[in-house]
Each structure stands twice: as structure tokens, then as C-alpha cells.
C-alpha positions in Angstrom: 64.0 76.8 54.0 63.4 80.2 55.6 62.6 78.5 58.9 66.4 78.1 59.4 66.6 81.8 59.9 64.7 81.4 63.2 67.8 79.8 64.7 70.2 82.6 63.7 69.6 85.0 66.6 69.4 82.3 69.3 72.6 80.9 68.0 74.3 84.3 68.3 73.2 84.7 71.9 76.1 82.6 73.3 78.9 84.7 71.6 77.1 87.9 72.7 76.9 86.6 76.3 80.6 85.7 76.2 81.5 89.2 75.2 79.7 90.8 78.2 83.0 91.4 80.1 84.4 93.6 77.3 81.3 95.6 76.4 78.5 97.4 78.3 75.1 96.0 78.8 73.6 98.7 76.6 76.0 97.8 73.7 75.1 94.1 73.9 71.3 94.9 74.1 71.6 97.2 71.1 73.5 94.5 69.2 70.9 91.7 70.0 68.0 94.1 69.2 69.6 95.1 65.9 70.3 91.5 64.9 66.6 90.6 65.6 65.4 93.5 63.5 67.7 92.5 60.6 66.4 88.9 60.8 62.8 90.2 60.7 63.6 92.2 57.5 65.4 89.2 56.0 62.3 87.0 56.7 60.1 89.7 55.0 62.3 89.5 51.9 62.8 85.7 51.9 59.2 84.8 52.6 57.2 84.9 55.8 56.5 81.9 57.9 53.2 80.1 58.2 51.5 80.3 61.6 51.4 76.5 62.1 55.3 76.4 61.8 56.3 75.0 65.2 60.1 75.4 65.3 60.2 79.1 64.3 57.7 79.8 67.0 59.6 77.9 69.7 62.9 79.5 68.7 61.2 82.8 68.6 60.2 82.5 72.2 63.8 82.1 73.1 64.7 85.1 71.1 62.0 87.2 72.7 63.0 86.1 76.2 66.6 87.1 75.5 65.5 90.5 74.2 63.3 91.2 77.3 66.0 90.0 79.7 68.6 92.2 78.0 66.2 95.2 78.5 65.9 94.4 82.2 69.6 94.1 82.7 70.4 97.2 80.7 67.9 99.4 82.5 69.1 98.1 85.8 72.8 98.7 85.3 72.9 101.8 83.1 71.3 105.2 82.5 71.5 107.9 79.8 70.9 108.1 76.1 72.8 104.9 75.2 70.7 102.9 77.6 67.5 104.4 76.2 68.5 103.8 72.6 69.4 100.2 73.4 66.1 99.6 75.2 64.1 101.1 72.3 66.0 98.9 69.8 65.3 95.7 71.8 61.6 96.7 72.4 61.2 97.5 68.7 62.6 94.1 67.8 60.0 92.5 70.1 57.2 94.5 68.5 58.3 93.6 65.0 58.8 89.8 65.7 55.1 88.8 65.0 55.4 90.4 61.5 57.5 87.4 60.5 54.3 85.3 60.3 52.2 87.7 58.3 52.3 90.9 56.3 51.3 94.3 57.9 48.2 95.4 56.1 46.6 98.6 57.3 46.3 100.4 60.6 44.7 97.4 62.4 47.8 95.2 61.9 50.0 98.0 63.0 48.0 98.5 66.1 48.1 94.8 66.8 51.9 94.7 66.5 52.2 97.8 68.7 49.9 96.2 71.4 51.9 93.0 71.3 55.2 94.8 71.7 53.9 97.0 74.5 52.3 94.0 76.3 55.7 92.2 76.5 58.1 95.2 76.7 56.4 97.4 79.3 56.7 94.9 82.2 60.4 94.3 81.3 61.0 98.1 81.3 59.2 98.6 84.6 61.1 95.7 86.2 64.4 97.1 85.0 63.6 100.6 86.3 62.4 99.1 89.6 65.6 97.1 90.1 67.7 100.1 89.3 65.8 102.1 91.9 66.5 99.5 94.5 70.2 99.4 93.5 70.4 103.2 93.7 68.7 103.2 97.1 71.1 100.6 98.4 74.1 102.6 97.2 72.8 105.7 98.8 72.2 103.9 102.0 75.8 102.5 102.0 77.2 105.9 101.2 75.2 107.5 104.0 76.3 104.7 106.4 79.9 105.3 105.5 79.5 109.0 105.9 77.9 108.5 109.3 80.8 106.1 110.2 83.4 108.7 109.3 81.6 111.4 111.3 81.5 109.1 114.3 85.2 108.3 113.9 85.9 112.1 113.6 84.1 112.5 116.9 86.3 109.8 118.4 89.4 111.4 117.1 88.3 114.7 118.7 87.3 113.1 122.0 90.3 110.7 122.4 93.1 112.5 120.6 92.3 116.2 121.0 91.8 115.8 124.7 95.3 114.3 125.2 96.9 116.8 122.8 95.3 119.8 124.4 96.6 118.5 127.8 100.1 118.1 126.3 100.0 121.7 125.1 99.0 123.0 128.6 101.6 120.8 130.3 104.3 121.9 127.9 103.6 125.5 128.6 103.7 124.9 132.3 106.9 122.8 131.9 108.6 125.6 130.0 107.9 127.9 133.0 109.0 125.4 135.6 112.2 124.6 133.8 113.8 127.7 135.1 112.5 127.7 138.7 111.9 124.0 139.5 113.8 121.6 137.1 112.7 118.5 139.1 109.0 119.3 138.6 109.6 120.2 135.0 111.1 116.7 134.4 108.0 115.1 135.9 105.8 117.3 133.8 107.6 116.3 130.6 107.2 112.6 131.5 103.5 113.2 131.8 103.6 114.9 128.4 105.3 111.8 126.9 102.7 109.5 128.4 99.9 111.7 127.0 101.5 111.6 123.6 101.7 107.9 123.6 98.0 107.6 124.6 97.1 110.0 121.8 99.0 108.0 119.3 97.5 104.7 120.5 94.0 106.2 120.2 94.7 107.5 116.7 96.0 104.0 115.6 92.9 102.3 117.0 90.6 104.7 115.4 92.3 104.3 112.0 92.0 100.5 112.5 88.3 100.8 113.1 88.0 102.9 109.9 89.5 100.0 107.9 86.9 97.6 109.1 83.3 97.1 108.0 82.0 97.3 111.5 81.9 100.9 112.7 78.6 102.4 111.9 76.1 103.5 114.6 78.8 104.0 117.1 77.7 106.1 120.0 79.7 107.9 122.7 82.2 105.7 124.5 80.9 104.6 127.9 83.2 104.2 130.9 83.9 101.2 133.1 82.4 103.1 136.1 79.0 103.0 134.5 79.0 99.2 134.7 78.3 99.4 138.5 75.0 101.1 137.7 74.3 98.6 134.9 74.9 95.7 137.4 72.7 97.3 140.0 69.8 97.7 137.6 70.2 94.2 136.4 70.1 92.8 139.9 67.2 95.0 140.9 65.2 93.7 138.0 65.1 90.3 139.6 66.5 86.9 138.7 70.3 86.7 138.7 72.6 88.5 141.1 75.5 90.3 139.5 78.9 90.4 141.1 81.2 93.0 139.5 85.0 93.3 139.8 86.8 96.1 137.9 90.5 97.1 137.7 91.5 100.1 139.8 94.0 101.3 137.3 92.8 103.3 134.3 92.4 101.7 130.9 92.2 103.2 127.4 88.9 104.8 126.5 88.3 102.6 123.5 88.8 99.5 125.7 86.4 100.9 128.3 83.7 101.4 125.7 84.2 97.9 124.2 84.1 96.2 127.7 80.9 98.1 128.5 79.2 96.9 125.3 80.4 93.3 125.9 79.0 93.3 129.4 75.7 94.8 128.4 75.3 92.2 125.5 76.3 89.3 127.8 73.7 90.4 130.5 71.1 90.8 127.8 71.8 87.2 126.6 71.4 86.0 130.2 67.9 87.4 130.3 67.1 85.9 126.9 68.8 82.5 127.0 69.4 81.7 130.6 66.3 82.5 132.6 67.4 79.9 135.3 70.6 81.8 136.0 71.0 82.9 139.6 74.5 84.4 139.6 76.5 86.4 137.0 80.1 87.1 137.7 81.8 89.9 135.8 85.5 90.0 136.2 87.8 92.6 134.5 91.4 92.2 135.4 94.8 93.4 134.1 97.1 90.6 133.1 100.4 91.9 131.8 99.6 94.3 128.9 96.1 92.9 128.5 92.7 93.4 130.0 91.0 90.0 130.5 87.2 90.2 130.8 85.0 87.2 131.7 81.2 87.2 132.2 80.1 83.9 133.6 76.5 82.8 134.5 75.4 79.6 136.2 72.3 79.1 134.1 73.6 77.3 130.9 70.9 74.7 131.3 67.5 75.9 130.0 64.7 76.5 132.5 62.1 73.7 133.0 60.0 73.5 129.9 62.3 75.7 128.0 64.1 75.0 124.7 67.8 74.6 124.2 69.6 77.8 123.3 70.7 77.7 119.7 71.2 80.3 117.1 70.3 83.9 117.9 71.1 87.3 116.7 74.4 89.0 115.8 75.3 90.8 119.0 78.4 88.9 120.0 79.6 88.4 116.4 79.4 92.2 115.9 81.3 92.8 119.1 83.9 90.1 118.1 84.7 92.2 115.0 85.1 95.3 117.1 87.3 93.5 119.6 89.5 92.1 116.7 89.8 95.6 115.3 91.3 96.6 118.6 93.8 93.7 118.4 92.0 91.4 120.9 89.7 88.4 120.7 86.3 87.3 122.0 85.0 83.9 122.7 81.8 82.4 124.2 80.9 78.8 125.2 80.3 76.4 128.0 82.3 76.8 131.2 82.8 74.1 133.8 79.6 72.2 134.6 76.4 74.1 133.8 78.0 77.5 133.4 78.3 79.7 130.4 81.1 82.2 129.9 81.9 85.1 127.6 85.6 85.9 127.6 87.4 88.8 126.0 91.0 89.7 125.8 91.8 93.3 124.9 95.3 94.9 124.5 96.0 97.9 126.8 98.8 99.1 124.6 99.3 99.3 120.9 97.1 97.8 118.2 97.0 94.3 116.7 99.0 92.5 119.4 100.4 94.4 122.3 103.1 93.3 124.7 103.7 89.8 125.8 100.8 88.5 127.9 98.5 85.5 128.2 97.5 83.7 125.1 94.4 84.9 123.3 91.4 82.7 123.7 90.4 80.7 120.7 86.9 81.4 119.3 84.5 78.8 120.7 81.9 77.4 118.3 79.8 74.7 120.0 76.5 75.2 118.3 75.0 76.8 121.4 76.8 80.1 121.5 74.6 82.8 123.0 74.4 85.7 120.6 
């Protein structure tokens, strides 16, 4: 009759698991461990089981597994005295469980029980502590990445906003002096101050938008469009495809310059990796209304002889797509015309998340062969 007691703790596991949302892991582990200890004492008083009894042994394995799993989950998710007390309670219940089959007679039986409990509990404790160490390391890495991102964004604010603001201050001082001796020049000066203020506000808005996105870590100094000429020359000099570059003569926002630079570099890298047969790469960056339209087209979409079709890849363009979307633009890649491949980006030159009326944004292209 006492064998029915073996099913008490396993039957209570379901209600305990259902209560996990209202109580901490340490509290649930302590409760399961205490129930197991109480059932062990009840079995002592009611009469111990015989070793050949099959069902108490099978249900006991379920009980032991639940106790050890609760120890792992508790040590992984919590720390402190409550966690230690809960783990000790569950480990003690594991150690006492064999005594349900026989009385403890002398130091030899005590040592056997202690060895049994240690053999099962120690790996669970080590696994729980190891997982908690991994979680803590991951949290520290995320915190450090966020701190690094905020520092980089602080640099961006200094580079983009402080430069314009300091220029505004200098021009305002000059304008105050010119207002009395040359009103016409003073009016022109104040117009430049207004333009500088609008650029500073736009830079601030874009930087805040980047701060709200996941993508933003490991952001280096913003390169300029002028540096693309050197990039194109180096790419052509390395052999293979010839690069033809066309850039707008009018200035564009610094953030847009940096993003365009990164897109072009990534696209040229993908030409080397995925289109070794390409002989011409055209890079066109043109103003269209309030947008900057960038296209990078290569004529080597078909793989080289003996090569494999270009599928899959890394995360270069998807990462850039998130950056472009943070600026209010869009990025697409896919087949173009016959055997060509094109990366196309549309970036706003004014404002964030839209900009003035201009050409329609290109839809994202997913053909299964996107070069990334």
C-alpha cells in the first residue's frame, strides 16, 4: 500500500510547474525538495519499500530527474542565499531518496547515501553554475556592446552636430557685427546660419534614430564620398573588373556619405566573391528630388566556368539594409537586365523616415540569389 506514496511527488510536479510564472525558481525548487523529503520521512514511518518493487523505482527516477532539473534551472537563473538554500534542499532530497528502500544502519550506509547524492547532484550543480556563467558573460557582452554603441553615437553627435553648431555660433557673431555696417551681407550670413541649424537638427534626428535600432555597434568614423575614387582605383588596379564611378557634385549629408561608402565597398567585395567573371562595375550616385539614388551594377551575374551558382552568403547587405532603413531609405539587390546584378539604394537627403516627394522606394528583392 505504501507504494502509492511513490506517485505523490511526481503528481505534484504539474501544479508546481504551472505556478512557475508566479513564483521564483528557487521557491519552486525548495518546495519540490521539501515535498520529496517529507515523502521520504512518511515512507520511513509507513514502512520502507522492497528493492524488487518496480513502480516505486520508476516513479522515483521521475522524481529524481525533476529534482536535478530544478537544481540546474535555479542555479542558472538566480543567486544568493535563497538559491543556495533551495539547491541544498533539493540535493538533500536526492541523497535521502535511496533510504526509502532500506534503513540507515551505521556509518557505511550514511556514506553510501552521501555518495549517491553527490554522484547525482554534483553534475547538476556544475551544469547550473556553468550555464549561469554563460548567461552572465552574454549579458556583460551585450552591455559592453550597448555602451560602445552609445560612445560611438556620442562621437557622431560631436562630429556632426557640434561642428555645425560651432559654425553657427561663429557666423552669428560675425552677423551681429555686419548688421550695423553691411545689412545685405548680414542677411546672407543669417541664411547660412539657418541652413547650418537645419543640418544639425537633421544629423541629431538621424543619430537618435540609429540609437533606437539594434544595428549600430562597431561603427567607425564616417567616410566621405570623395574616398570612393580611391576605392575604385584600387579595385580596378587589383585586376578583373573595371570600375566606372559617377558621384554627385553637390554636397550630401555626412551620414548618407558614410552609408553610401559602406554600400559600395560591400558591393565591390561581393563582386570579388560571387562574380569573378565580371568585367565592368558601374557605380552611379545621383540626386533625384530629395533623394540620393545609388546603383552598383556588375555584368558578371553568371558564375565563372566551373563555378557554382551564387546562393546564400553572409550578412553584409542585410546589415546595411537595417542601417539604410534607419536613415529612412531602402536597399535592394537582385538580377538586372540580362546577366547583370545590381545593388540599389535610395537614401533621403533631408529629414528622417521619408523625406520630400521623390521617386518611389525600391522594393526589397528576394530571388534566392541575392549577393550578401
